[in-house]
ROKEVEX-731261 format. One record per residue: residue in one letter; x, y, z of N, C-alpha, C in turn. Coordinates in steps of 0.1 Angstrom, whole numbers, plus 5000, padded with zeros to 4 digits. Layout:
r,nc1,nc2,nc3,cac1,cac2,cac3,cc1,cc2,cc3
a,X,Y,Z,X,Y,Z,X,Y,Z
...
//
This chain:
r,nc1,nc2,nc3,cac1,cac2,cac3,cc1,cc2,cc3
x,3967,2966,4865,3980,2966,4864,3985,2950,4866
x,3979,2944,4876,3981,2929,4876,3978,2920,4864
x,3965,2923,4860,3961,2917,4848,3970,2919,4836
x,3976,2930,4835,3985,2932,4824,3998,2925,4825
x,4002,2924,4838,4014,2916,4842,4013,2902,4838
x,4001,2896,4842,3997,2882,4840,3996,2880,4826
x,3990,2889,4818,3988,2888,4804,4002,2889,4796
x,4011,2897,4802,4023,2898,4796,4032,2885,4798
x,4030,2880,4810,4037,2868,4814,4033,2856,4806
x,4020,2854,4803,4015,2843,4796,4020,2844,4781
x,4019,2858,4777,4025,2860,4762,4038,2856,4762
x,4046,2859,4771,4060,2857,4770,4063,2840,4771
x,4055,2834,4780,4056,2820,4780,4052,2813,4767
x,4042,2819,4761,4038,2814,4748,4048,2815,4737
x,4054,2827,4737,4065,2830,4727,4077,2821,4729
x,4081,2819,4742,4092,2811,4746,4088,2796,4741
x,4076,2790,4743,4073,2778,4741,4074,2776,4725
x,4069,2787,4716,4070,2785,4703,4085,2785,4697
x,4093,2793,4704,4107,2795,4700,4117,2785,4706
x,4112,2776,4714,4121,2768,4721,4128,2758,4713
x,4120,2752,4704,4127,2743,4695,4138,2750,4686
x,4136,2762,4681,4146,2769,4675,4158,2772,4683
x,4157,2776,4696,4167,2778,4704,4176,2766,4708
x,4170,2754,4705,4177,2742,4707,4185,2737,4693
x,4176,2738,4683,4181,2733,4671,4193,2742,4666
x,4192,2755,4667,4202,2764,4660,4216,2761,4667
x,4217,2761,4679,4230,2758,4685,4237,2745,4680
x,4227,2735,4679,4232,2721,4674,4236,2721,4661
x,4231,2731,4653,4235,2731,4638,4251,2735,4637
x,4256,2741,4648,4270,2746,4646,4280,2736,4654
x,4274,2722,4657,4282,2713,4664,4291,2707,4654
x,4303,2702,4659,4312,2694,4649,4311,2680,4655
x,4302,2676,4663,4302,2663,4667,4294,2654,4657
x,4295,2641,4657,4290,2632,4648,4276,2629,4650
x,4271,2632,4662,4257,2629,4664,4251,2642,4670
x,4238,2642,4670,4231,2655,4676,4231,2654,4691
x,4235,2665,4697,4235,2666,4711,4235,2681,4716
x,4228,2683,4728,4227,2695,4732,4232,2696,4748
x,4241,2705,4752,4247,2714,4742,4259,2708,4735
x,4264,2712,4723,4273,2707,4715,4287,2706,4724
x,4295,2695,4721,4308,2693,4728,4319,2701,4721
x,4316,2703,4709,4326,2710,4698,4318,2719,4689
x,4324,2729,4684,4318,2738,4675,4324,2738,4662
x,4316,2740,4651,4321,2741,4637,4310,2743,4628
x,4314,2743,4616,4304,2745,4603,4304,2731,4596
x,4307,2721,4602,4307,2709,4596,4295,2705,4590
x,4284,2706,4595,4270,2702,4588,4266,2712,4578
x,4269,2724,4579,4267,2733,4569,4274,2729,4556
x,4287,2725,4558,4294,2721,4545,4289,2708,4540
x,4285,2700,4548,4280,2687,4544,4267,2689,4537
x,4258,2700,4540,4246,2702,4532,4249,2708,4519
x,4260,2718,4519,4263,2723,4505,4272,2716,4497
x,4276,2704,4500,4285,2696,4493,4278,2682,4491
x,4266,2679,4495,4259,2667,4494,4250,2670,4481
x,4252,2661,4470,4243,2663,4459,4228,2658,4460
x,4227,2650,4470,4212,2645,4474,4205,2657,4479
x,4211,2663,4489,4203,2674,4496,4202,2686,4486
x,4212,2689,4477,4210,2700,4468,4200,2697,4458
x,4200,2685,4453,4189,2682,4444,4175,2682,4449
x,4174,2679,4462,4161,2680,4468,4158,2694,4471
x,4166,2704,4474,4165,2717,4475,4161,2723,4462
x,4168,2719,4451,4165,2725,4438,4152,2722,4433
x,4148,2711,4436,4134,2705,4431,4124,2713,4440
x,4125,2715,4452,4117,2724,4460,4115,2738,4455
x,4126,2743,4452,4127,2758,4447,4119,2758,4433
x,4122,2748,4425,4116,2749,4411,4101,2747,4413
x,4096,2738,4420,4082,2736,4422,4076,2748,4429
x,4082,2753,4439,4076,2764,4446,4076,2777,4439
x,4084,2780,4430,4084,2792,4421,4074,2790,4411
x,4072,2778,4405,4061,2778,4395,4047,2777,4403
x,4046,2771,4414,4033,2770,4421,4029,2784,4425
x,4041,2792,4430,4037,2806,4435,4032,2814,4422
x,4038,2813,4411,4036,2821,4398,4021,2817,4395
x,4016,2805,4394,4004,2800,4391,3993,2806,4401
x,3997,2804,4414,3987,2808,4424,3986,2823,4424
x,3995,2830,4422,3996,2844,4423,3987,2850,4411
x,3990,2843,4399,3982,2849,4387,3967,2845,4388
x,3965,2833,4392,3951,2829,4393,3944,2836,4404
x,3951,2837,4416,3944,2844,4427,3942,2859,4425
x,3950,2866,4418,3949,2881,4413,3937,2881,4405
x,3937,2872,4394,3925,2872,4385,3912,2869,4391
x,3912,2861,4402,3901,2858,4409,3896,2869,4417
x,3905,2876,4423,3901,2889,4430,3893,2899,4422
x,3899,2902,4409,3894,2911,4401,3880,2907,4395
x,3880,2894,4392,3867,2889,4388,3857,2889,4400
x,3859,2886,4413,3850,2887,4423,3846,2902,4425
x,3854,2910,4422,3851,2924,4424,3840,2928,4415
x,3837,2921,4404,3826,2924,4394,3813,2915,4396
x,3813,2908,4407,3802,2899,4409,3794,2906,4420
x,3779,2903,4419,3770,2907,4429,3774,2900,4443
x,3771,2907,4454,3775,2903,4468,3772,2889,4471
x,3759,2883,4469,3756,2871,4473,3764,2860,4466
x,3764,2859,4453,3773,2848,4447,3789,2850,4450
x,3792,2864,4452,3806,2866,4456,3810,2860,4469
x,3801,2860,4479,3804,2853,4491,3807,2838,4489
x,3797,2831,4482,3799,2818,4479,3812,2814,4472
x,3815,2824,4462,3827,2820,4454,3840,2822,4462
x,3840,2832,4471,3850,2836,4479,3854,2824,4488
x,3844,2819,4495,3843,2806,4502,3851,2794,4495
x,3847,2793,4482,3853,2782,4474,3867,2784,4472
x,3871,2796,4469,3886,2799,4468,3894,2798,4481
x,3886,2801,4491,3894,2798,4505,3893,2785,4510
x,3886,2776,4504,3884,2763,4509,3897,2755,4514
x,3907,2756,4502,3920,2748,4505,3926,2753,4518
x,3924,2765,4523,3930,2769,4536,3925,2763,4548
x,3911,2758,4546,3902,2752,4556,3903,2738,4557
x,3903,2732,4545,3903,2717,4545,3916,2710,4548
x,3917,2700,4557,3929,2695,4562,3938,2689,4550
x,3951,2692,4550,3960,2690,4540,3958,2674,4536
x,3956,2666,4546,3956,2652,4543,3943,2648,4534
x,3933,2655,4536,3922,2653,4528,3925,2657,4513
x,3932,2669,4512,3934,2675,4498,3945,2664,4492
x,3956,2660,4500,3966,2651,4495,3959,2639,4489
x,3950,2633,4497,3943,2620,4492,3936,2622,4480
x,3929,2633,4479,3920,2636,4468,3928,2639,4455
x,3939,2646,4456,3949,2648,4446,3956,2635,4440
x,3958,2627,4451,3966,2614,4447,3956,2604,4440
x,3944,2604,4444,3934,2596,4437,3932,2600,4423
x,3932,2615,4421,3931,2620,4407,3943,2618,4398
x,3955,2620,4405,3967,2616,4399,3967,2602,4394
x,3963,2592,4401,3962,2579,4398,3954,2577,4386
x,3944,2583,4385,3935,2582,4373,3940,2586,4361
x,3948,2598,4361,3953,2605,4349,3968,2601,4347
x,3974,2592,4356,3988,2588,4354,3997,2600,4358
x,3994,2607,4368,4002,2619,4372,4010,2618,4383
x,4010,2606,4389,4019,2604,4402,4034,2606,4398
x,4042,2609,4408,4056,2611,4406,4058,2621,4395
x,4050,2631,4395,4052,2641,4384,4052,2654,4393
x,4063,2662,4389,4065,2676,4394,4053,2685,4390
x,4048,2683,4378,4037,2692,4373,4024,2690,4382
x,4022,2678,4385,4009,2675,4394,4012,2683,4408
x,4024,2680,4413,4027,2687,4426,4027,2702,4424
x,4031,2707,4414,4030,2721,4413,4015,2727,4413
x,4006,2721,4406,3993,2725,4406,3986,2722,4420
x,3990,2712,4425,3985,2708,4440,3990,2720,4450
x,4002,2724,4449,4007,2735,4458,4002,2748,4453
x,4000,2750,4441,3992,2763,4436,3979,2764,4443
x,3973,2753,4443,3959,2753,4449,3959,2756,4465
x,3970,2750,4470,3972,2754,4485,3976,2768,4487
x,3983,2775,4478,3987,2788,4480,3976,2799,4476
x,3967,2794,4469,3957,2803,4462,3950,2811,4472
x,3945,2805,4484,3937,2810,4494,3944,2823,4499
x,3957,2822,4501,3966,2833,4507,3967,2845,4497
x,3968,2842,4484,3968,2852,4474,3954,2859,4474
x,3942,2852,4474,3928,2857,4474,3928,2867,4486
x,3933,2863,4498,3930,2870,4510,3939,2883,4509
x,3952,2882,4506,3961,2893,4508,3958,2904,4496
x,3957,2898,4484,3954,2908,4472,3939,2912,4474
x,3930,2904,4477,3917,2909,4480,3915,2921,4489
x,3922,2919,4500,3923,2931,4509,3926,2944,4503
x,3937,2944,4495,3942,2956,4490,3934,2960,4478
x,3929,2951,4472,3918,2954,4459,3906,2962,4464
x,3901,2957,4475,3889,2963,4481,3892,2978,4486
x,3904,2981,4487,3906,2994,4491,3910,3005,4481
x,3911,2998,4468,3913,3008,4457,3902,3016,4453
x,3903,3027,4446,3892,3035,4442,3888,3030,4428
x,3876,3025,4427,3872,3020,4414,3870,3031,4403
x,3871,3044,4408,3867,3056,4398,3879,3058,4390
x,3891,3053,4395,3904,3053,4386,3903,3044,4375
x,3897,3032,4376,3897,3023,4365,3886,3028,4355
x,3874,3034,4361,3864,3037,4352,3869,3050,4343
x,3877,3058,4351,3883,3069,4342,3891,3065,4332
x,3899,3054,4335,3907,3050,4323,3899,3044,4312
x,3888,3038,4315,3879,3032,4304,3872,3044,4297
x,3869,3055,4304,3862,3066,4297,3871,3072,4287
x,3884,3072,4291,3895,3078,4281,3899,3068,4270
x,3891,3057,4269,3894,3049,4258,3904,3035,4261
x,3907,3033,4273,3915,3022,4275,3906,3009,4277
x,3912,2998,4271,3905,2986,4272,3903,2981,4287
x,3896,2970,4290,3896,2963,4305,3909,2961,4309
x,3917,2954,4300,3931,2950,4306,3940,2962,4307
x,3940,2971,4297,3949,2983,4300,3944,2990,4311
x,3932,2993,4313,3926,3000,4325,3931,2994,4339
x,3931,2981,4338,3935,2974,4351,3950,2976,4353
x,3958,2974,4341,3973,2974,4341,3977,2989,4346
x,3971,2999,4342,3976,3013,4344,3969,3019,4356
x,3957,3015,4360,3950,3023,4370,3949,3016,4383
x,3949,3001,4382,3947,2993,4396,3958,2985,4399
x,3966,2980,4390,3978,2971,4393,3989,2978,4400
x,3991,2991,4398,4002,2998,4405,3998,2999,4420
x,3986,3001,4423,3981,3002,4436,3981,2988,4445
x,3980,2978,4438,3978,2965,4445,3992,2957,4443
x,4001,2962,4436,4013,2954,4433,4021,2950,4445
x,4024,2959,4456,4029,2954,4468,4023,2942,4474
x,4009,2942,4474,4001,2931,4479,4003,2918,4471
x,4004,2920,4458,4007,2909,4450,4020,2902,4452
x,4030,2911,4453,4043,2906,4458,4043,2899,4471
x,4037,2904,4481,4036,2897,4494,4029,2884,4492
x,4018,2884,4485,4011,2870,4482,4019,2860,4477
x,4027,2866,4466,4036,2857,4459,4047,2850,4468
x,4050,2857,4477,4061,2852,4488,4053,2842,4497
x,4042,2845,4501,4035,2836,4509,4032,2822,4503
x,4027,2824,4489,4024,2812,4482,4037,2805,4480
x,4048,2810,4477,4061,2804,4475,4065,2795,4488
x,4063,2801,4499,4066,2793,4511,4056,2784,4514
x,4044,2785,4512,4034,2775,4514,4038,2762,4507
x,4043,2764,4494,4048,2752,4487,4060,2747,4491
x,4070,2757,4493,4084,2751,4497,4083,2743,4511
x,4074,2747,4520,4074,2741,4532,4064,2728,4533
x,4058,2725,4523,4046,2716,4522,4052,2702,4521
x,4047,2693,4530,4051,2679,4532,4041,2668,4527
x,4029,2670,4533,4019,2659,4532,4015,2656,4517
x,4012,2665,4510,4009,2663,4496,4021,2657,4487
x,4033,2662,4490,4045,2657,4484,4046,2642,4488
x,4044,2639,4500,4046,2625,4504,4037,2615,4496
x,4024,2620,4493,4015,2613,4485,4020,2611,4471
x,4024,2622,4465,4026,2624,4450,4039,2620,4447
x,4050,2623,4454,4064,2622,4449,4070,2609,4455
x,4068,2598,4448,4073,2586,4455,4089,2584,4453
x,4093,2587,4441,4106,2586,4437,4116,2598,4441
x,4113,2609,4435,4120,2623,4436,4115,2629,4449
x,4125,2632,4457,4123,2639,4470,4123,2656,4468
x,4114,2661,4474,4114,2676,4477,4122,2677,4491
x,4126,2690,4494,4136,2691,4507,4127,2687,4518
x,4114,2690,4521,4107,2685,4533,4106,2670,4533
x,4105,2663,4521,4104,2649,4520,4117,2644,4525
x,4127,2649,4520,4141,2645,4522,4143,2645,4538
x,4140,2657,4543,4141,2659,4558,4133,2648,4565
x,4122,2646,4562,4112,2635,4567,4118,2621,4567
x,4124,2618,4556,4130,2605,4553,4141,2603,4562
x,4149,2614,4563,4161,2613,4571,4158,2611,4586
x,4148,2618,4591,4143,2617,4605,4138,2604,4607
x,4131,2596,4599,4127,2584,4599,4137,2573,4600
x,4147,2574,4593,4157,2563,4592,4170,2565,4599
x,4173,2579,4601,4185,2582,4608,4183,2596,4613
x,4191,2599,4624,4191,2613,4628,4204,2620,4624
x,4204,2626,4612,4216,2632,4606,4217,2645,4611
x,4228,2649,4617,4230,2664,4622,4229,2674,4610
x,4229,2670,4598,4228,2678,4588,4214,2685,4588
x,4205,2678,4594,4190,2682,4594,4191,2696,4603
x,4198,2695,4614,4198,2709,4622,4204,2721,4615
x,4213,2719,4606,4218,2731,4599,4208,2734,4588
x,4202,2725,4581,4192,2728,4572,4179,2734,4579
x,4176,2731,4590,4164,2736,4596,4167,2750,4600
x,4179,2753,4605,4184,2767,4610,4183,2775,4597
x,4188,2771,4585,4187,2779,4574,4173,2782,4569
x,4165,2771,4570,4152,2771,4566,4145,2782,4575
x,4147,2782,4588,4139,2792,4596,4143,2806,4593
x,4157,2809,4591,4162,2822,4589,4157,2826,4574
x,4157,2818,4564,4151,2823,4551,4137,2825,4552
x,4129,2817,4558,4116,2818,4558,4111,2830,4568
x,4117,2831,4579,4115,2845,4587,4117,2857,4579
x,4129,2858,4572,4133,2870,4565,4122,2872,4553
x,4118,2862,4547,4107,2862,4535,4094,2866,4540
x,4091,2861,4552,4077,2865,4558,4077,2879,4562
x,4089,2884,4568,4090,2897,4573,4089,2907,4561
x,4094,2903,4549,4093,2911,4537,4079,2912,4531
x,4073,2900,4532,4059,2900,4528,4050,2907,4536
x,4052,2907,4548,4044,2915,4559,4046,2931,4556
x,4059,2934,4554,4062,2948,4550,4055,2952,4538
x,4056,2944,4527,4049,2949,4515,4034,2948,4517
x,4028,2939,4525,4014,2940,4528,4009,2952,4536
x,4017,2957,4545,4014,2968,4553,4016,2980,4544
x,4026,2981,4536,4029,2992,4528,4018,2994,4518
x,4012,2983,4512,4000,2984,4504,3989,2990,4510
x,3988,2984,4524,3975,2989,4532,3977,3004,4535
x,3988,3008,4539,3990,3022,4541,3989,3031,4528
x,3993,3026,4518,3992,3033,4506,3978,3035,4500
x,3969,3024,4503,3955,3025,4501,3948,3035,4509
x,3953,3034,4522,3946,3043,4533,3949,3058,4533
x,3961,3060,4526,3965,3074,4525,3955,3083,4515
x,3952,3096,4518,3945,3103,4510,3951,3106,4497
//
């Protein structure tokens, strides 16, 4: 009993430590003061209005959304294709190839950013959204492989073989027999890949010298001034990310339960 209470207390302290910044930033975002302070002396939606009426902030947000959508689409398509391909490879090379696909989740982002930056210099791809899209797609690829791979391994291969027996080609057999079963996992992976790109700062700092993504814009504001608008943006960021991650987890669990049901 004592061990359980100690474990519960440590868990509660850990959660409080992780959420403490949010508990400070969220109230400050509703401040009507000119400078950040806690607790706020006055309350209002001043800084939310400032964000939604500032063309610089909105341009950075739009750029991040555009890049994240494209990166998520590429990562989800490539990752799903990789999972299907790995399912047809023998176990020993499959393990090596899986490790290769998961490597971007293990290698520090600063190493990836430096490598992409050197490559972009050679091909003239710096300050290019397309370069950043493919870099972010690479960062999101491991999450797609892990999430979709877990669902794909639980599918019954007999369904696809049966479709082939009845005359369906490989693509049609996958589309009709396998895709419906793993679709929730694919959607969950797409959401994860989207926010991996949307939240990413280090690679964007290396590649986007002139055009700012939203994380880069926040970083630059924190470097040169402490703008209370950042508190409002951070609060919105946390709410949207938490809601999307909850949806992704719901879809992932739904796919797992569907595959586990008889």
